[in-house]
N, C-alpha and C positions, 0 to 999 in steps of 0.2 A: 723085603722090597719096600722102598720108601715111596710114599704118595706125594706127588708134586701137583701144584695147582695150575701152573701155566706152562711148564715144560713138558711137551708130549713124550710119551714113552718110546716112540718109534722114530725120533729125529735122527738123521744120519749126517747132517752137515756139521763138520768140525767147528768149534772145539770146546769152549767152556761156556756153560749156561748157568746163571745164578739167579734165583728168584727170592723174593722176600715174603715172609709170612708173619703177621702180627699177632698170632694166637697167644703168644707168651710175652708180648711186649709190655703189657701193663701189670702192675702189682698193687696190692692193697685194695681197699674198698673203693667202689665207684663213687664219684662225686655227683650228687643229684642237684642240678641247677634249676631253681624255681622260676616260674613265670607267673605273674599276677595278671588276671583278667579283670578289667573294670567295665561294668555295664551301667549305662545311664543315659539320660535324655540329652539331646542336642538342640540347638537353636537353628533357625533357618540361615543365620549368618555364617554357620560353620561350613568349611570347605569339604569335609568328608561326609559322605552320605551315610544314612542309617544302614546297619547290617554289614558294614565293612570292617574287618579286623585291621587295626593299624597300630604299629609300635609307637610308644610315647617316650620321649626323652626329656621333656620339661614342661613346665606350666604354660609358658608362652605358646609353645607348639599346640598344646591342648586347647587353648583359647582360639587359636586360628582354626583348628580342625573342627571344633564343636560349638564355637561361639562364646564370646566373653560373657560371663554371668550364667552360662548354662550349668545344669546340674553336673554333667559329666566333666566339664572343665574344672569346676570347683572340687569335685572328688579327686581328680588327678593332681591338682595343686596340693591338696592336703596329703595325698598318698606320697607324692614325691618329697614333700617336706619331711615326712616321717621316715622314708626309705628311698634314697636316690640310687641305690645299688642294684636291686633286683629288677630283672627285665619286666616291663609292663606293656600289655596290649589292651587296647580299648575297643569296645564295640558300641556304637551309638544307637539309640532308638529315637524315633520321632514320637511326639505326643500322640496319644490315642485320639482318633477323630471324634469319638463319642465322649471324650473327657471334658471335664469342667475345671476351671482354675479356681483355687482357693482364694478367698478374700478375707480381709480384716480391716478394722478401722481404728483411728486415733481421733478422739473427739476432744477438742480444746475448749475450755471455758475459763472465764476470769481474764485478768490482765496482769502482766508481770509488774510487780512492785519492787523488784530487785533485778539488776542485770546479772546474767550468768549464762550457763550452758545447759541446754536440754540434752541429756545423755541418753540418746535413743540407741537401742541395740536391735538389729534385725538379723536373725539367723546367726547370732553370735558376733556379728560385725558391728563395731561402734559407728554410729552416724551422728557426730556432734553438731548441734545447731545453736548458733549464737542468739541470745535473747536480750533485748534492751528493755529498760524501764518503760512501761506503758504499752509494750507490744500486746495487741489483742489477739484473739483466736485466729482471725483471718491472716494476720501478719505472720504469726508463728507457723500456722499450717502451710502458708506459701513457702516459708523458709525450709520447712521440713521436706516438702515436695522437691524443692530445688536441690537440697542436700542428697536426697535419694537418687535423683536423676544424675547427679555428678559422680556417683559411685556406680559405674556400670558393671561391677562384679556382684552386686546384690541380686538375690533371687526374686525380687519383687519390683514392680513399678508402682507409682503413686500419683494420685490426683486429689485436688482440694476443692471442696464445695462448702463455703460458709463456715470455715473452721473445722470441718470434718475431713480428715485425710483417709482416703480409701486405698488400701494396699491390695495389689493383685499379684499373685504368683506368676512368674514368667512361664512356668510350665503347667500344663493340665495334669490332673491326677491327685491321688490321695496323699502323695508326699508333700504337697503344698500345705496340708493341714498341720504338718510338723514344723513349719517355719515359725520360729519363736520371735515374738515382738515384746520388748520390755524396756523399762527405764531403769537407770541407775544400778548397774550390775556390780560395780566395785564399791567398796567401803569409801565413804566420803563424797560420793556423787549424790547431788541433790537437784531436784527440780526447782527452778527459780521461783521465789515466793510470789504468791498471787495467781500463779498459773496452775490450772488443774487439767489432768489428762486422763481420760477414760479409754481403756484399751479393750477392744473386742478381738480375741485371738483369731488367728487364721482358721478358716473353716470352709466347708462346702466343696472342697476339691474331690473329684470323683474320677475313677477309671484310670489306673496306671497303664502304661503301654504293656502289650503282650510280649513276654520275654521269648516267645517261640522263635522270633526272627533272630535274636541273639544266639539262641541255642543252635539254630541251623547254621549260623555263621561260624560257630566254634569248630564245626567239622570234627576232625580227629586230632586237632592240636591239643597239646597237653598243658593244662593250666592247674597248677597245684593249689593256688589260692584264687578265689573268685569273689569280687566285691559285688554283693547283692543289695541294691538300694531299696527293694520293694519287699514288704512283708505281708502283702495281701495273699489270701489262701490260694487263689488260682495260680499266681506266678510262682509261689513257693512250691506248689505241688508239681508244676512243670519242671522246675529246676531240680527238685529232689529226684524225680524219675530219671532225668539225664545223668545226674551225678551217680546214682545207683548203677546205671548201665555202664558208666565209665569205670566204676569201682570193680566191676566183675572181672572174671578170669580171662575174658576174651579181649576186651578193649584195653584194660590195664593202663588207663590214663586218668587215674583217680585224682580228685581234688576236693577241697573243702570250701564251701561258700560261707562268707562272713557277712553277717547282717547286724542290724541294731534296731531296737524297739524303744520308742519314746512313749512314756505314759506313767501313771501312778503305779505303786507297788501291786495293787490288786489287778489292774489291767495287764501289767506285765506278766504276772503269774498266770492269769487266765490265758493269755496268748501262748505262753510257753507250754502249758499242759495240752494245748490243742495241736501241737506238732510232735513229730517223733522220728527225726532223721539224724543218723550218725554222721552225715556229711554236710550238715548245716550247723554253724555256730553263731548264735545270736546273743548279743549283749544288751542288757537293759540300761538305758541312759537316764532314767527318771525324766524330770522336766528340765532338760539341759538346754543351754542357749543355742547350740549348734544342731542342725538337723541330723537324723540318724544316718543318712547316707554318707555324711562326712565321718562319723564315728566308724561306720563299716569300712570305709576306705583306709583309715588309719590303722584299725585293728588288723586288717588284712596285710597292710604293709609291715607292721611290727611282727606279726606271726610268721609271714613268709621269710623274712630275713633271718629270724632266730631259729625256726624249724629247719631251714636249709642248712644252717650251721650245725645243729644237733637236734634231731627230732625228739629225743627223749627228755632233754632238759626242760623243766617247766617254764611257762611264760609268766608266771606270777611275779609281780613287782615291776614289770617292764612298763615304762611310761608311754602313754599315748600322746605322742608329740603333737602339739597344736590344738589339743582338745581342751575346751573349757569345762570345768566341773559344774554340776548343778549348784544352785544356791544351797547354803548349808541346811536350810529348812527342808529342801527337796531331796537331799541325799538319802539313799536307802539305809535303813538301820541294819545292824547285824542280823536280827531275826528275819527281816525282809529278804536280805541277800541269801541267807541260809535256805530259806524257803524257795527262792528262785533257783538255787543250785539243785534242788530236788524237782524242779519244774522245767528243766531244759534250758535255763537262761544263764548265760555267762555273766560274771559280775565284775565290777570295778570298785576301787577305793580311791579316796582323795587324801593325799598326804598333807603334812603341815604346811607345805609350801604351795598348796593349791594345785599340785600336779595330779592328773588322772592316771591311775596305775591299773593294769590288769590284776585282778584278784584271783580269778580262776576262769580259764577259757575252756568251757565245756561244750559239748555238742548238744543237740536237741534230742538225742536218743534217750528214751526213758524205759521203754517196754519192748519185750520180744514179740514174736508172732502170736504167742499164746496170751498176750496182754498181761504178762507177768513182769514185774519190775526187774530191770536188767542193767547192770553197770559195766558191761563188757566194753562198750564204746563211749564211756562217760566223758573222757578227756580227749581233746584234739591230739594230744601227744600219742595216744594209742593209734589213731588213724595214721598219723605222720610216721610213726615208727614202723608199722606194718607195711606202709607204702614204701618206705626206704628199704626194708628187708627184701621185699619183692623186687624192687629195682636193682638192688645189689646182686640178687640171685640171678636175675635175667641177664644182667651185664656180664656176670662171671661165665655162665653157661654159653651165651651166644658169642662171646669173644674168644673162648677157648675151644669150643666144639661147634663151629658154624657149619661145617660140611663133613662131619665125621660119620663113619659107618658104625652100626650098633651091633654088638655081639654079646653073647652070654658070658657069664663069669668063667665058664669052663674052657673058653677059647684061649689059647696061648697066643698073645699078640706079639708079632715081630716088631723090633725097633723101627721107627719111622713110619709105621702104618697109621693112617688117620682112622683109628678104630677106638671106640669108647665102650666100656662095659658098665653095668650097674655099680660094680665095686669101685671103679674109677670115679664115677659121678658121686658116689657116696663119700669117697675120700675128699673130693673137691668141696662138697658141701660141708663136711666137717672142718676143712681148712677155712672155709668162709665163716663158719660159726665161730672159730677161734679168733678170727679178725674182728667179728662183730662183738665178741666178748671183750677184746682189748679196747675197742672203741666205746665200751659202755652202752651198747645197744641191747645185748642179751646177757643173761647170767646162767650159771649151771650148765657148763658145756658137757659134763658127764651125762646129765639127763637128756640133753639134746642128741648126743650120740646114741644113747640107749634106745631112744624112741624113734630114731630116724629109720625109715623104710624106703629102699630104692629097688625097684623091680621093673622088668619088662612087662608091658601090658599083656594079659593073657589072650586078648582078642586081636591085638595089633602089634606085630613083632617090630614095628618101626617106632614104637612109642615107649618111653620110660615114664613110669608113674612114681611120684615121690610123696611121702607123708612125713612132714616135719612138725615139730612142736617146740618152737623157740620160747624160752622163758624170758619175757621182756623185762628189762630194767624199768623200775617204776620211778615215781617222783616223790620227793619229800613234801608232802602236803600238810600233814598234821603232826605237831609235836605235843604230846600230852604227858604231864608229870603230876604226880601227887606228892606234895611236900608234907611229911609228917614231922612237924617241928617239935623240938624239945626245949623246955624252959629250964 
């Protein structure tokens, strides 16, 4: 007897009834479409309120939604520049009421004895200021304030008092302390002769927004990559708990949060050893011109695009589009980067052309529950690969057996019956394993088949339990050779 879905068994009205069933319509591995979630602060000028998930299609839209010059609009512009393909959703946060804005100063002394350009960089954006012979501190400072006001995408405002320019972050919070202020980033840039500038770095910013509102707004939507602009312990702990819950076997909407940390090698290493999450990946930026939240946005953009294409293929050597490297003196050495890779910090390199490249995108997971060193979730590829295998398995089972009856292997199933048995499911999983093998996701199919256990639950006859042990394909990370030369 054949099982029909929509044609009743007792219909008597003639004549022909034909229904459709898509259980066997698709073949091959399921395609996992990534969605990136960007979390960040908005300005009051934005038209979208805090805590509202909204899809983003371009930088201009982000400026309208969250305010030109806002953290979130800047993050989304950088993200879209690096990856304009992957779907992007943003959730804005308002500044914390108890927060304080970071400030910094530019103090001008002397007078220009040569005409030229003051090459000021704020958060990696060049703010050129024309200087004429004889310009004194008050004149130059006034011109600097005007140039900053003219660029409404900058994350700071400025005011002048007797040759001292005070910069104030547009947002409250600790992230303002990471806004870089410098002169003469590129070779050949010089401060006009006779003019001296003393810079006090941005500081004093306190209290980032609480990400709880963003977590609540996420609901049960699936975000495979999350841009996390904050690295304070309170917010990271909140997000780590949410990601762990999403990673579990009930919700199954796992994702990885991408963050970045700005600081010296010692500070970066200390920060990394203080965290231990397999679902957060944080890259050290050193003392880079652009703020960490822009790094995080670009890293997430690059990772999402490439892991969606192939979760196993390593991310090393991929360029971080639009990211400026630290000055050569500030770039981490080999020893420093190697130490960071043992401290939960992902690393980058700078090529001969000045491009910033991913060196190794690891997670912050370092120790197991017994406080023993554990490399099982070292690389983001492992998380991405397991996530894909779970997605492919769920897609296969739910598409082929959505309303099937369950019987033991001793039952002889008549053709057309919507009945599945453990042996049928086992064969399906072996077939899926073969496809995963062909796609370069797993290896050693014989071992997979030998270890695969499929059985009806002893206490619930409506449940099938499966134990599988896929051998994941790894990445070529290290090539080591000893050359024993002969003269």
